VOSE-241785 format. One line per 5 residues: number of its first residue (from 1); for each residue z, x, y of N, C-alpha, C. Coordinates in steps of 0.02 Angstrom, whole numbers. Layout:
// VOSE-241785
NUM = Z:X:Y:Z:X:Y:Z:X:Y ~ ...
// end
This chain:
// VOSE-241785
1 = -66:-2301:-51:-85:-2367:-32:-124:-2399:-84 ~ -100:-2462:-104:-131:-2502:-159:-181:-2553:-126 ~ -238:-2568:-160:-288:-2613:-138:-290:-2679:-171 ~ -286:-2732:-131:-284:-2799:-167:-348:-2836:-152 ~ -378:-2869:-196:-440:-2905:-181:-424:-2981:-176
6 = -451:-3012:-122:-439:-3082:-108:-482:-3125:-160 ~ -445:-3184:-185:-481:-3225:-232:-532:-3269:-192 ~ -583:-3284:-226:-636:-3331:-202:-630:-3396:-247 ~ -624:-3454:-205:-617:-3515:-238:-681:-3559:-226 ~ -704:-3587:-276:-766:-3629:-273:-742:-3704:-266
11 = -761:-3734:-212:-740:-3801:-194:-802:-3851:-191 ~ -800:-3908:-233:-859:-3955:-238:-921:-3921:-244 ~ -979:-3944:-208:-1044:-3913:-213:-1056:-3864:-162 ~ -1015:-3856:-108:-1019:-3809:-59:-977:-3753:-70 ~ -1006:-3688:-65:-966:-3623:-86:-931:-3607:-18
16 = -871:-3597:-24:-833:-3571:36:-792:-3515:12 ~ -799:-3456:50:-763:-3393:39:-703:-3389:78 ~ -643:-3386:54:-583:-3389:96:-552:-3321:88 ~ -533:-3296:154:-497:-3231:163:-445:-3242:217 ~ -392:-3215:208:-339:-3219:256:-355:-3192:317
21 = -355:-3228:376:-369:-3204:440:-439:-3193:463 ~ -485:-3223:421:-565:-3210:438:-592:-3270:480 ~ -651:-3258:509:-681:-3309:549:-754:-3317:525 ~ -786:-3376:524:-850:-3392:491:-903:-3379:544 ~ -967:-3369:515:-1027:-3365:558:-1074:-3419:521
26 = -1121:-3452:560:-1163:-3500:538:-1226:-3463:514 ~ -1256:-3485:457:-1319:-3457:432:-1375:-3503:441 ~ -1436:-3484:445:-1495:-3529:466:-1528:-3553:396 ~ -1540:-3627:400:-1567:-3655:337:-1636:-3627:316 ~ -1644:-3625:249:-1707:-3595:224:-1761:-3650:220
31 = -1825:-3641:234:-1880:-3689:226:-1880:-3733:162 ~ -1905:-3790:165:-1908:-3829:106:-1967:-3812:57 ~ -1956:-3818:-7:-2005:-3799:-53:-2021:-3857:-97 ~ -2077:-3857:-133:-2097:-3914:-177:-2077:-3903:-248 ~ -2031:-3944:-276:-2014:-3935:-349:-2028:-3996:-389
36 = -2081:-3998:-423:-2103:-4060:-455:-2137:-4106:-403 ~ -2116:-4177:-407:-2147:-4228:-364:-2104:-4231:-307 ~ -2045:-4206:-303:-2001:-4213:-245:-1985:-4142:-222 ~ -1981:-4147:-153:-1971:-4084:-121:-1895:-4082:-102 ~ -1861:-4033:-130:-1783:-4031:-112:-1773:-3972:-64
41 = -1733:-3991:-19:-1720:-3944:36:-1652:-3907:14 ~ -1653:-3842:9:-1593:-3804:-6:-1548:-3803:55 ~ -1486:-3819:42:-1443:-3816:100:-1426:-3742:114 ~ -1398:-3737:173:-1379:-3668:193:-1324:-3640:151 ~ -1321:-3575:137:-1263:-3552:106:-1208:-3550:154
46 = -1149:-3561:127:-1091:-3567:169:-1077:-3495:201 ~ -1062:-3492:261:-1045:-3423:296:-983:-3396:265 ~ -990:-3330:250:-931:-3299:230:-881:-3289:284 ~ -820:-3293:265:-767:-3285:319:-755:-3211:327 ~ -726:-3203:381:-706:-3131:390:-654:-3104:343
51 = -651:-3043:341:-601:-3018:294:-536:-3022:318 ~ -487:-3033:277:-418:-3045:301:-382:-2982:324 ~ -335:-2995:362:-297:-2934:393:-244:-2921:346 ~ -239:-2856:326:-188:-2837:282:-120:-2845:312 ~ -70:-2862:268:-5:-2867:294:24:-2806:320
56 = 65:-2808:367:94:-2744:400:139:-2716:346 ~ 137:-2646:341:182:-2612:302:249:-2615:329 ~ 302:-2611:290:363:-2613:315:389:-2540:322 ~ 442:-2538:366:461:-2470:387:499:-2439:323 ~ 478:-2384:306:510:-2352:246:585:-2330:259
61 = 619:-2332:207:683:-2316:207:697:-2252:160 ~ 715:-2197:192:725:-2136:151:786:-2138:105 ~ 773:-2124:48:833:-2118:3:866:-2053:3 ~ 929:-2053:9:960:-1984:17:951:-1945:-48 ~ 943:-1879:-36:935:-1835:-91:970:-1767:-75
66 = 981:-1728:-126:1020:-1666:-108:982:-1622:-70 ~ 921:-1621:-71:874:-1585:-27:845:-1614:38 ~ 865:-1681:44:844:-1715:101:765:-1731:100 ~ 748:-1750:32:676:-1763:29:657:-1829:65 ~ 605:-1832:104:587:-1898:139:558:-1947:88
71 = 574:-2015:97:545:-2066:63:490:-2097:105 ~ 445:-2127:71:382:-2157:100:383:-2233:97 ~ 366:-2258:155:363:-2330:163:295:-2360:131 ~ 294:-2424:112:232:-2449:79:184:-2464:128 ~ 121:-2449:121:63:-2461:176:47:-2533:168
76 = 10:-2554:219:-21:-2618:222:-77:-2622:174 ~ -98:-2680:156:-153:-2697:106:-221:-2674:136 ~ -266:-2650:99:-332:-2632:117:-374:-2688:146 ~ -408:-2685:202:-451:-2736:225:-496:-2767:171 ~ -503:-2835:165:-546:-2865:121:-616:-2877:150
81 = -667:-2881:109:-733:-2891:131:-757:-2961:115 ~ -791:-2994:164:-817:-3065:152:-873:-3063:104 ~ -873:-3116:63:-921:-3122:10:-986:-3160:38 ~ -1044:-3135:20:-1106:-3171:48:-1112:-3242:18 ~ -1143:-3290:63:-1152:-3356:41:-1208:-3362:-13
86 = -1202:-3410:-55:-1256:-3423:-102:-1291:-3488:-95 ~ -1346:-3501:-125:-1386:-3560:-111:-1358:-3622:-160 ~ -1375:-3679:-137:-1363:-3739:-186:-1430:-3747:-220 ~ -1433:-3804:-262:-1490:-3817:-303:-1552:-3820:-258 ~ -1601:-3788:-272:-1666:-3782:-236:-1700:-3718:-254
91 = -1758:-3717:-227:-1798:-3655:-248:-1784:-3595:-200 ~ -1756:-3606:-147:-1740:-3550:-101:-1662:-3543:-93 ~ -1643:-3481:-75:-1568:-3467:-65:-1554:-3468:8 ~ -1493:-3488:26:-1475:-3483:101:-1459:-3409:116 ~ -1466:-3399:178:-1447:-3330:201:-1372:-3307:181
96 = -1365:-3251:171:-1304:-3223:159:-1257:-3231:212 ~ -1194:-3253:198:-1144:-3256:252:-1117:-3184:267 ~ -1091:-3176:328:-1063:-3108:346:-988:-3119:363 ~ -947:-3067:349:-883:-3065:364:-865:-3019:411 ~ -809:-3028:447:-781:-2971:488:-729:-2931:455
101 = -732:-2866:459:-678:-2827:424:-609:-2845:451 ~ -561:-2845:402:-495:-2866:418:-456:-2805:449 ~ -394:-2812:474:-361:-2761:505:-311:-2735:455 ~ -311:-2669:451:-265:-2639:402:-197:-2642:419 ~ -153:-2639:367:-79:-2647:373:-52:-2587:418
106 = 6:-2590:432:35:-2533:472:49:-2476:430 ~ 55:-2418:469:71:-2356:431:139:-2352:399 ~ 156:-2314:345:219:-2310:319:270:-2288:370 ~ 327:-2319:365:377:-2300:413:407:-2233:398 ~ 434:-2201:448:464:-2136:437:538:-2138:466
111 = 579:-2101:436:647:-2098:455:664:-2022:475 ~ 721:-2010:490:739:-1942:506:808:-1923:467 ~ 804:-1857:446:862:-1840:409:885:-1778:429 ~ 938:-1744:405:956:-1674:425:905:-1625:402 ~ 917:-1566:434:867:-1505:421:795:-1525:430
116 = 778:-1570:476:708:-1588:490:676:-1623:434 ~ 709:-1646:381:683:-1681:330:669:-1754:354 ~ 619:-1785:328:604:-1859:345:641:-1905:299 ~ 655:-1964:321:687:-2014:282:751:-2032:309 ~ 779:-2089:307:837:-2111:335:903:-2089:297
121 = 885:-2064:234:950:-2036:200:966:-1975:231 ~ 1029:-1954:214:1051:-1895:245:1059:-1840:186 ~ 1015:-1789:197:1010:-1737:144:1068:-1689:153 ~ 1082:-1656:100:1134:-1606:110:1113:-1547:150 ~ 1156:-1517:185:1132:-1458:226:1124:-1397:190
126 = 1086:-1347:211:1077:-1284:181:1144:-1249:175 ~ 1156:-1227:116:1217:-1180:105:1214:-1115:147 ~ 1266:-1091:164:1267:-1028:207:1277:-966:153 ~ 1225:-926:151:1228:-873:105:1264:-812:132 ~ 1284:-767:92:1307:-701:114:1265:-649:76
131 = 1251:-593:107:1218:-541:89:1238:-474:121 ~ 1210:-422:91:1220:-360:117:1170:-340:164 ~ 1188:-324:225:1139:-305:276:1113:-237:258 ~ 1043:-227:283:1015:-158:274:1056:-111:309 ~ 1065:-50:277:1099:1:305:1059:34:365
136 = 1085:58:415:1043:88:471:1008:145:439 ~ 944:148:460:902:206:437:877:199:365 ~ 891:144:333:869:135:265:792:140:265 ~ 763:167:204:694:185:196:650:126:173 ~ 595:121:206:541:71:192:474:105:196
141 = 434:93:149:361:131:155:324:99:205 ~ 297:139:247:257:121:299:191:95:277 ~ 182:27:286:128:-2:253:55:8:282 ~ 58:27:345:-6:44:384:-33:115:378 ~ 16:163:362:1:233:361:-57:249:309
146 = -102:288:326:-156:312:278:-160:388:283 ~ -179:425:228:-185:497:229:-255:513:195 ~ -277:573:205:-344:592:181:-336:667:148 ~ -327:671:88:-321:737:49:-259:771:75 ~ -201:740:69:-139:772:88:-120:834:46
151 = -100:887:74:-87:946:35:-13:971:46 ~ -3:1023:80:58:1056:87:110:1016:115 ~ 173:1023:87:230:982:116:287:1028:135 ~ 327:995:184:393:1030:198:443:974:216 ~ 511:985:200:560:942:215:617:978:261
156 = 638:944:313:691:976:355:759:947:335 ~ 811:975:356:882:953:346:892:882:359 ~ 862:853:407:865:778:424:833:730:373 ~ 791:761:326:761:717:277:686:700:299 ~ 660:728:355:594:713:375:546:753:335
161 = 493:723:307:446:754:267:384:764:309 ~ 354:826:311:296:850:350:238:864:300 ~ 182:832:314:122:836:267:64:865:303 ~ 32:915:271:-30:944:295:-85:895:277 ~ -107:852:316:-159:804:303:-226:841:311
166 = -243:866:251:-302:918:265:-371:895:291 ~ -394:837:262:-458:814:284:-461:777:349 ~ -394:764:376:-391:737:441:-370:797:494 ~ -355:854:463:-343:915:509:-281:902:547 ~ -230:867:526:-172:857:569:-108:863:517
171 = -50:872:556:13:870:520:44:803:534 ~ 64:767:481:95:700:487:170:703:470 ~ 203:661:499:276:665:490:302:600:461 ~ 337:600:403:363:544:378:440:545:386 ~ 463:502:437:537:496:452:575:475:396
176 = 639:492:395:687:467:339:687:385:343 ~ 663:354:392:658:282:386:591:259:352 ~ 545:312:343:480:291:310:423:287:371 ~ 444:281:432:389:276:482:351:347:487 ~ 286:331:485:235:389:487:211:402:558
181 = 211:467:585:182:481:650:140:541:642 ~ 96:563:689:57:618:688:77:670:743 ~ 91:727:726:102:779:772:36:804:811 ~ 50:831:870:-3:848:909:-35:913:881 ~ -99:924:895:-130:983:877:-169:978:808
186 = -232:1016:809:-277:1016:749:-258:1071:704 ~ -274:1059:639:-264:1107:587:-332:1108:543 ~ -333:1157:493:-390:1168:448:-370:1145:379 ~ -421:1139:331:-410:1110:271:-363:1154:231 ~ -359:1222:236:-321:1269:195:-262:1287:233
191 = -242:1259:288:-181:1278:320:-120:1258:281 ~ -63:1296:294:0:1289:253:58:1276:299 ~ 108:1250:278:168:1243:317:231:1240:284 ~ 289:1256:319:353:1261:280:409:1242:337 ~ 469:1226:320:522:1220:366:582:1260:343
196 = 617:1287:397:678:1331:375:737:1287:377 ~ 798:1316:362:863:1280:353:884:1243:415 ~ 866:1266:470:885:1233:532:831:1181:560 ~ 774:1174:521:731:1118:537:667:1142:570 ~ 664:1210:588:608:1232:624:542:1235:581
201 = 489:1201:610:427:1200:571:379:1256:584 ~ 355:1289:534:306:1339:536:243:1324:503 ~ 185:1349:528:121:1330:496:69:1390:500 ~ 31:1395:448:-22:1444:453:-86:1407:484 ~ -114:1438:533:-171:1409:568:-220:1462:576
206 = -268:1470:531:-317:1527:541:-282:1591:523 ~ -288:1639:579:-254:1702:570:-181:1711:598 ~ -164:1652:621:-95:1652:658:-45:1615:609 ~ 18:1636:619:70:1600:594:109:1570:654 ~ 118:1503:654:142:1470:718:210:1435:703
211 = 253:1436:755:317:1402:757:300:1342:801 ~ 320:1278:774:293:1223:809:363:1184:835 ~ 346:1148:894:398:1106:920:401:1046:885 ~ 444:999:895:463:942:849:399:894:846 ~ 366:893:913:310:848:912:244:883:903
216 = 248:949:890:190:992:880:151:1015:941 ~ 173:989:1003:141:1009:1066:142:1080:1082 ~ 198:1107:1069:211:1179:1084:199:1221:1021 ~ 158:1276:1024:141:1318:975:155:1388:992 ~ 205:1423:959:216:1488:979:191:1533:918
221 = 156:1583:935:133:1631:881:188:1680:862 ~ 206:1672:799:256:1721:767:226:1781:740 ~ 166:1774:715:130:1833:690:56:1820:691 ~ 22:1877:702:-54:1869:706:-84:1921:655 ~ -129:1900:613:-162:1940:566:-234:1940:580
226 = -263:1988:621:-335:1980:647:-383:1981:583 ~ -434:1937:587:-480:1931:532:-533:1986:537 ~ -526:2036:494:-577:2085:490:-605:2095:421 ~ -652:2136:407:-679:2143:334:-627:2179:297 ~ -574:2211:320:-525:2240:276:-450:2220:300
231 = -442:2164:321:-373:2138:339:-348:2092:290 ~ -283:2085:287:-251:2041:250:-245:1973:288 ~ -258:1918:250:-254:1851:277:-196:1810:249 ~ -163:1773:289:-106:1734:271:-126:1677:230 ~ -98:1665:174:-118:1616:132:-61:1565:105
236 = 1:1577:116:57:1540:103:125:1563:138 ~ 170:1512:141:229:1524:183:291:1498:142 ~ 354:1526:152:416:1503:130:470:1540:171 ~ 530:1503:163:586:1527:204:647:1529:157 ~ 700:1568:179:763:1571:143:816:1540:184
241 = 881:1543:155:935:1503:189:959:1535:249 ~ 938:1599:264:959:1633:323:908:1620:381 ~ 858:1580:378:806:1565:421:752:1617:422 ~ 750:1661:378:694:1710:376:632:1683:349 ~ 579:1702:376:514:1677:359:479:1725:317
246 = 441:1706:264:406:1748:218:334:1725:219 ~ 280:1773:225:214:1759:225:182:1797:171 ~ 138:1760:130:103:1787:75:32:1806:106 ~ 13:1873:103:-52:1897:128:-96:1920:74 ~ -155:1909:78:-209:1926:22:-267:1966:55
251 = -280:2023:25:-342:2055:33:-371:2071:-35 ~ -424:2033:-48:-466:2041:-113:-407:2024:-170 ~ -395:2072:-216:-348:2060:-268:-281:2096:-254 ~ -268:2115:-194:-205:2147:-174:-168:2095:-129 ~ -99:2084:-146:-58:2037:-105:7:2073:-80
256 = 24:2051:-21:86:2078:8:129:2022:30 ~ 194:2028:31:240:1982:55:273:2014:115 ~ 269:1981:174:298:2009:232:356:1957:251 ~ 411:1993:270:471:1952:292:474:1959:368 ~ 492:1897:404:495:1896:477:563:1870:489
261 = 607:1914:521:672:1889:538:676:1847:596 ~ 736:1823:609:747:1771:665:724:1804:729 ~ 739:1869:737:726:1904:798:655:1929:802 ~ 613:1913:752:546:1936:752:530:2001:719 ~ 575:2031:697:570:2100:654:528:2086:592
266 = 477:2117:581:436:2110:521:439:2170:479 ~ 439:2157:416:442:2215:362:408:2191:299 ~ 373:2229:260:349:2213:201:404:2220:149 ~ 408:2168:101:460:2166:51:429:2174:-16 ~ 368:2162:-29:337:2169:-87:260:2172:-85
271 = 226:2215:-135:155:2222:-136:137:2223:-209 ~ 83:2194:-227:58:2195:-297:-19:2194:-304 ~ -45:2217:-348:-118:2210:-365:-124:2175:-431 ~ -179:2129:-440:-185:2090:-497:-259:2077:-510 ~ -280:2070:-563:-351:2046:-581:-353:1974:-579
276 = -297:1943:-574:-292:1866:-577:-284:1844:-499 ~ -255:1784:-494:-248:1752:-431:-176:1733:-422 ~ -143:1747:-368:-80:1725:-348:-86:1646:-329 ~ -61:1606:-376:-64:1536:-355:-21:1517:-299 ~ 41:1538:-299:85:1521:-243:147:1567:-254
281 = 196:1567:-204:252:1601:-211:305:1558:-172 ~ 372:1573:-181:429:1539:-150:485:1587:-143 ~ 530:1568:-95:588:1605:-86:653:1564:-97 ~ 701:1587:-126:761:1545:-136:809:1561:-70 ~ 871:1525:-74:908:1533:-9:932:1606:-2
286 = 930:1643:-47:956:1712:-42:901:1762:-28 ~ 835:1740:-28:777:1781:-15:752:1814:-80 ~ 775:1792:-133:737:1813:-200:668:1779:-206 ~ 619:1814:-228:556:1785:-231:530:1767:-294 ~ 490:1715:-300:451:1697:-365:379:1696:-350
291 = 340:1726:-388:267:1727:-382:229:1706:-444 ~ 188:1652:-438:150:1628:-501:81:1658:-497 ~ 60:1695:-553:-4:1729:-564:-45:1700:-617 ~ -101:1675:-605:-150:1645:-648:-202:1695:-659 ~ -220:1712:-722:-267:1762:-747:-322:1728:-783
296 = -381:1756:-779:-440:1724:-818:-435:1729:-889 ~ -390:1772:-918:-386:1772:-991:-323:1740:-1013 ~ -296:1698:-975:-238:1660:-993:-175:1706:-1011 ~ -176:1759:-974:-109:1801:-977:-69:1792:-916 ~ -58:1725:-896:-21:1711:-839:50:1736:-841
301 = 77:1743:-782:145:1767:-782:186:1738:-717 ~ 249:1732:-726:296:1717:-674:329:1783:-654 ~ 318:1806:-599:352:1865:-574:409:1854:-529 ~ 469:1879:-544:533:1872:-501:548:1934:-468 ~ 555:1927:-404:571:1992:-362:637:1981:-321
306 = 691:1996:-351:757:1984:-323:769:2032:-264 ~ 819:2018:-227:835:2060:-157:840:2134:-184 ~ 870:2148:-243:879:2214:-264:816:2252:-273 ~ 758:2210:-283:692:2248:-295:652:2248:-226 ~ 680:2236:-177:645:2234:-114:668:2293:-66
311 = 623:2328:-35:548:2329:-47:529:2352:-115 ~ 480:2325:-139:454:2343:-206:382:2341:-210 ~ 356:2362:-272:283:2359:-284:266:2353:-356 ~ 225:2307:-370:206:2285:-438:265:2275:-480 ~ 273:2311:-538:329:2303:-586:378:2353:-579
316 = 396:2371:-517:450:2418:-506:516:2397:-528 ~ 564:2438:-520:632:2423:-542:658:2355:-526 ~ 688:2324:-568:721:2256:-554:668:2195:-550 ~ 609:2212:-553:560:2154:-550:553:2127:-622 ~ 559:2063:-627:554:2030:-694:487:1991:-701
321 = 464:2002:-758:397:1966:-772:399:1923:-839 ~ 388:1862:-828:394:1816:-883:328:1783:-899 ~ 312:1782:-965:246:1746:-978:252:1677:-963 ~ 190:1645:-939:196:1575:-918:125:1551:-923 ~ 114:1493:-904:50:1460:-907:37:1417:-848
326 = -4:1442:-800:-12:1411:-736:-88:1393:-730 ~ -96:1339:-691:-160:1319:-666:-172:1347:-599 ~ -243:1350:-580:-250:1391:-516:-239:1347:-452 ~ -200:1298:-461:-188:1256:-404:-113:1232:-391 ~ -70:1278:-416:2:1258:-420:35:1274:-354
331 = 98:1247:-356:141:1248:-296:216:1257:-321 ~ 250:1305:-291:318:1323:-308:363:1308:-258 ~ 431:1292:-277:482:1278:-234:550:1291:-268 ~ 599:1313:-233:666:1324:-258:714:1265:-240 ~ 760:1248:-277:813:1200:-259:874:1246:-239
336 = 930:1213:-214:985:1242:-191:1025:1283:-248 ~ 1011:1260:-312:1045:1288:-371:1008:1348:-398 ~ 950:1364:-370:910:1420:-398:864:1402:-450 ~ 853:1342:-466:803:1317:-507:734:1319:-472 ~ 683:1339:-511:613:1341:-480:576:1286:-504
341 = 537:1247:-462:497:1196:-480:427:1211:-470 ~ 379:1194:-517:314:1205:-518:274:1142:-524 ~ 223:1128:-483:180:1068:-489:109:1100:-491 ~ 74:1074:-539:-2:1087:-542:-38:1047:-591 ~ -99:1056:-595:-139:1013:-643:-199:1056:-668
346 = -224:1037:-729:-279:1068:-758:-342:1049:-730 ~ -387:1101:-711:-454:1083:-687:-507:1099:-725 ~ -552:1048:-742:-614:1061:-779:-673:1042:-747 ~ -726:1079:-749:-789:1056:-718:-827:1009:-766 ~ -844:955:-736:-878:904:-781:-938:876:-745
351 = -963:821:-765:-1024:792:-730:-1084:806:-770 ~ -1144:803:-735:-1206:815:-758:-1248:861:-717 ~ -1307:886:-741:-1349:929:-700:-1368:885:-638 ~ -1365:919:-582:-1377:894:-520:-1326:844:-491 ~ -1277:825:-531:-1223:783:-510:-1154:810:-542
356 = -1137:870:-519:-1073:901:-546:-1010:868:-517 ~ -959:870:-558:-899:840:-536:-837:887:-568 ~ -781:877:-543:-721:912:-565:-673:856:-585 ~ -639:867:-644:-595:821:-664:-530:861:-668 ~ -473:827:-647:-404:857:-650:-365:819:-700
361 = -327:853:-739:-292:816:-791:-222:856:-805 ~ -180:830:-847:-120:865:-863:-72:883:-801 ~ -76:836:-754:-36:846:-694:40:849:-724 ~ 77:894:-689:146:904:-711:188:934:-666 ~ 255:924:-664:309:955:-629:360:984:-676
366 = 365:1053:-676:412:1089:-719:469:1112:-679 ~ 533:1113:-713:590:1145:-687:607:1202:-723 ~ 614:1261:-693:623:1326:-728:694:1348:-712 ~ 740:1350:-751:807:1373:-738:812:1452:-730 ~ 861:1477:-691:874:1543:-681:865:1589:-746
371 = 880:1559:-803:881:1594:-868:815:1583:-899 ~ 770:1552:-873:701:1544:-894:689:1476:-937 ~ 742:1443:-947:736:1377:-988:689:1328:-945 ~ 641:1299:-976:592:1254:-945:600:1188:-961 ~ 602:1135:-914:608:1066:-924:551:1032:-895
376 = 518:982:-925:466:943:-894:497:890:-856 ~ 490:886:-788:518:834:-747:472:776:-744 ~ 406:789:-734:355:737:-733:290:758:-770 ~ 267:716:-814:209:724:-855:155:671:-835 ~ 100:695:-805:49:649:-788:52:638:-708
381 = 6:604:-686:1:594:-612:63:546:-589 ~ 82:546:-530:146:503:-514:136:428:-518 ~ 69:406:-516:59:337:-523:52:318:-599 ~ 61:361:-644:59:350:-717:-3:359:-751 ~ -60:371:-711:-128:384:-740:-133:455:-761
386 = -188:473:-798:-193:535:-834:-247:581:-797 ~ -296:556:-768:-343:605:-742:-362:586:-673 ~ -401:635:-638:-430:622:-569:-500:660:-573 ~ -550:625:-552:-613:659:-546:-645:653:-475 ~ -666:706:-450:-698:711:-382:-762:750:-383
391 = -797:746:-335:-856:783:-321:-841:861:-316 ~ -876:905:-350:-859:976:-354:-854:1007:-284 ~ -890:977:-232:-891:1002:-166:-826:988:-129 ~ -775:946:-158:-717:924:-122:-670:989:-127 ~ -625:990:-80:-576:1041:-83:-532:1041:-146
396 = -514:1105:-168:-475:1112:-232:-412:1069:-231 ~ -398:1035:-291:-340:1000:-293:-281:1044:-290 ~ -234:1031:-247:-172:1067:-240:-121:1020:-218 ~ -78:1003:-274:-20:957:-253:29:990:-218 ~ 43:967:-154:95:997:-114:156:977:-148
401 = 212:1017:-137:278:1003:-170:334:1031:-118 ~ 379:990:-110:442:1005:-71:501:972:-98 ~ 563:998:-79:620:972:-107:675:964:-53 ~ 707:907:-56:762:891:-10:827:919:-23 ~ 874:913:17:938:937:2:978:904:-53
406 = 957:840:-69:995:805:-119:958:818:-189 ~ 903:855:-193:872:870:-250:806:829:-264 ~ 797:781:-222:732:735:-225:677:783:-211 ~ 621:775:-254:558:813:-247:508:761:-208 ~ 461:795:-174:406:764:-140:337:795:-165
411 = 297:757:-189:236:783:-212:174:737:-183 ~ 118:777:-174:63:739:-149:13:731:-206 ~ -28:678:-202:-80:665:-246:-142:668:-200 ~ -172:725:-194:-227:732:-144:-293:685:-159 ~ -311:670:-224:-364:638:-236:-356:564:-223
416 = -292:538:-228:-278:466:-216:-244:458:-143 ~ -239:517:-103:-215:516:-39:-149:481:-28 ~ -100:500:-74:-32:465:-70:20:522:-82 ~ 81:501:-59:135:550:-60:193:508:-107 ~ 225:543:-155:273:510:-194:339:555:-194
421 = 389:517:-203:457:543:-211:465:549:-288 ~ 500:604:-312:513:610:-386:584:632:-389 ~ 626:597:-424:698:607:-430:706:667:-482 ~ 764:699:-481:772:754:-534:761:731:-603 ~ 776:671:-615:760:646:-687:686:622:-701
426 = 650:625:-645:574:616:-660:547:545:-642 ~ 592:503:-611:560:445:-581:525:443:-518 ~ 459:429:-522:419:431:-464:408:366:-432 ~ 411:362:-366:401:301:-326:355:323:-268 ~ 315:276:-242:270:286:-189:317:298:-125
431 = 295:348:-88:332:367:-25:295:351:39 ~ 230:370:41:189:356:91:115:353:73 ~ 76:316:109:2:308:103:-11:247:55 ~ -73:232:37:-91:181:-4:-138:215:-62 ~ -118:220:-123:-160:260:-173:-224:231:-176
436 = -275:279:-171:-348:260:-175:-378:248:-112 ~ -340:237:-54:-365:218:10:-355:269:60 ~ -405:305:82:-401:359:137:-403:332:202 ~ -381:372:249:-380:347:317:-340:394:363 ~ -325:379:423:-291:423:469:-239:385:513
441 = -225:318:494:-186:274:533:-110:292:524 ~ -71:287:574:4:296:568:32:230:548
// end
């Protein structure tokens, strides 16, 4: 809106202020004063007229445009202000005149156009686009789900990913659509889980190995290992293509692998003693075993125990031992082609006296072919960073690892509380959780 000032015209000896549409008020005469021998009486200042009314704005006319952009009408002029009266010749001035505010002009006119655009012009209508609809069941990251130190992983044939959410003490399910839910029942920090070829979920909980229903509400004890001063404790699980379950048991530096058939029959298939630590073990579809051993003098080894060596003990016939380099927090898993995958990270105690900390670095995923050829699938943490530092009292970093039928790997980042998908070529994308933000919401 533009502002116009009204001109003031001075006529004869009396000052009159003119404005369109104003009305005048009378001012009171000032007392006479003595100037020389004659007393002149100052005449009253002329009353200021009221401010003029602004002319009404005309109704705007919209100009047609391709996008239907509205046009704007011109507003009325701004109300003018009356000018105060001034005195004629004399020693005193007349009182100031007062004016009444003028009335503003009309508001800009508005028209109407297509697509709810203003303006009398007709804008072009929006074009009709074509696109590919989302496929049913397509994956989307659940934006509200949060995890807290996620550990062990399992994948069923339907593509559902199960996560042992350690600090929350629950098992979480990531559906193939990306939706996250929580199974019923509580678990502990170091509990483990696996799923067999038919989708049955198993978990270690304390001294028991459990078979879980789809929602976790029903727990069936498959095997019990009473905790005594001389008993073996279950520490890891795996399954083969025939649905048989394998349980890694530990008593001090002695380890046993027990096989549990579908009918519940249990038998020991391997036993070994080591001055090192068994990091993890895995079974392939045929029931061949791989065992990762980390030793304090860096004489690590990957021990392969085929069916032909079962039942077996230590380095008995047909047991293959290969030099390797493992960290004490690794995870193993086989794919359908018999390739073995390892995920681990280097652990270093850092910090200062009174404020110790643990730094994890050199996160990696390796693929070890049946002939021993090793390929690095992922180097560094899945989000592209190099290290993680946590308080020493926190649980040991152990990146859970699982593989889907199509070869996609799933790996956890416990420190950042996130789960990633890693393709066979090493491309990592966020699959669940928000990196760096812990929680328990679905």
